[in-house]
C-alpha positions as CSV (number, residue, x, y, z in Angstrom):
1,M,-4.1,6.5,-8.1
2,R,-2.7,9.8,-6.9
3,L,1.0,10.0,-6.7
4,D,1.1,11.1,-3.1
5,K,-1.1,8.2,-2.0
6,F,1.2,5.8,-3.9
7,I,4.3,7.2,-2.4
8,A,2.8,7.2,1.1
9,Q,1.9,3.5,0.7
10,Q,5.3,2.5,-0.7
11,L,7.3,4.4,2.0
12,G,4.9,3.8,4.9
13,V,4.5,7.5,5.6
14,S,1.6,9.9,5.7
15,R,0.3,11.6,2.6
16,A,1.6,15.0,4.0
17,I,5.1,13.6,4.2
18,A,4.8,12.0,0.8
19,G,3.7,15.4,-0.6
20,R,6.8,17.0,0.9
21,E,9.0,14.4,-0.7
22,I,7.4,14.9,-4.0
23,R,7.7,18.7,-3.8
24,G,11.4,18.2,-2.8
25,N,12.1,16.8,-6.3
26,R,12.8,13.3,-4.9
27,V,10.2,11.5,-7.1
28,T,10.3,10.8,-10.8
29,V,7.7,9.4,-13.1
30,D,9.1,7.9,-16.3
31,G,12.4,9.6,-15.6
32,E,10.9,13.1,-15.2
33,I,10.7,14.9,-11.9
34,V,7.1,15.4,-10.9
35,R,6.2,18.1,-8.2
36,N,2.4,17.7,-8.3
37,A,1.3,15.4,-5.5
38,A,-2.1,15.1,-7.2
39,F,-0.5,13.6,-10.4
40,K,-2.6,10.6,-11.6
41,L,-0.5,7.5,-11.9
42,L,-1.3,5.0,-14.6
43,P,-0.3,1.3,-14.5
44,E,2.3,1.8,-17.2
45,H,4.1,4.6,-15.3
46,D,7.6,3.9,-13.9
47,V,8.0,5.6,-10.5
48,A,11.3,6.1,-8.6
49,Y,12.1,7.6,-5.3
50,D,15.7,8.9,-5.0
51,G,16.5,6.9,-8.0
52,N,15.2,3.7,-6.6
53,P,12.3,2.1,-8.6
54,L,9.0,1.6,-6.8
55,A,6.7,-1.2,-8.1
56,Q,3.0,-0.7,-8.6
57,Q,1.0,-3.7,-7.5
58,H,-1.6,-5.0,-9.9
59,G,-4.1,-7.8,-9.4
60,P,-4.9,-9.7,-6.3
61,R,-2.8,-9.6,-3.1
62,Y,-2.3,-12.7,-1.0
63,F,-1.7,-12.6,2.7
64,M,-0.4,-15.4,5.0
65,L,-1.5,-15.6,8.6
66,N,0.1,-17.6,11.4
67,K,-3.1,-18.8,13.0
68,P,-2.9,-19.0,16.8
69,Q,-3.8,-22.4,18.3
70,G,-7.5,-22.6,19.3
71,Y,-8.8,-20.4,16.4
72,V,-10.8,-21.8,13.5
73,L,-10.5,-20.6,10.0
74,L,-13.9,-20.9,8.4
75,H,-16.2,-18.6,6.4
76,G,-19.9,-18.6,6.6
77,R,-20.3,-20.3,10.0
78,P,-21.9,-17.7,12.3
79,L,-22.0,-20.0,15.3
80,I,-18.2,-20.2,15.6
81,T,-17.1,-17.2,17.6
82,Q,-13.3,-17.8,17.7
83,R,-12.5,-17.0,14.1
84,C,-9.3,-15.5,12.7
85,S,-11.3,-12.5,11.4
86,I,-12.3,-11.8,15.0
87,F,-8.7,-12.2,16.1
88,L,-7.5,-9.7,13.5
89,M,-10.2,-7.2,14.3
90,N,-9.2,-7.2,17.9
91,R,-5.5,-6.6,17.3
């Protein structure tokens, strides 16, 4: 993954802003300042922003949903129109 994409995801900002932060010497990889936004991160790299470590996520992610009353949570049932997936797509 590119460093600017990782920083953007972690900080919740655009890649352009992440690039500015990287070029502003605020990001380190394995203790070294990196100014190249296109730097390719590997899973074993330790990334920090302003000295605060940022964790890389590996493996599956799990999400919890507070299901509204009246919605059905089923997969593979095309006749059911009120599904949580439809609810999420319309948000």
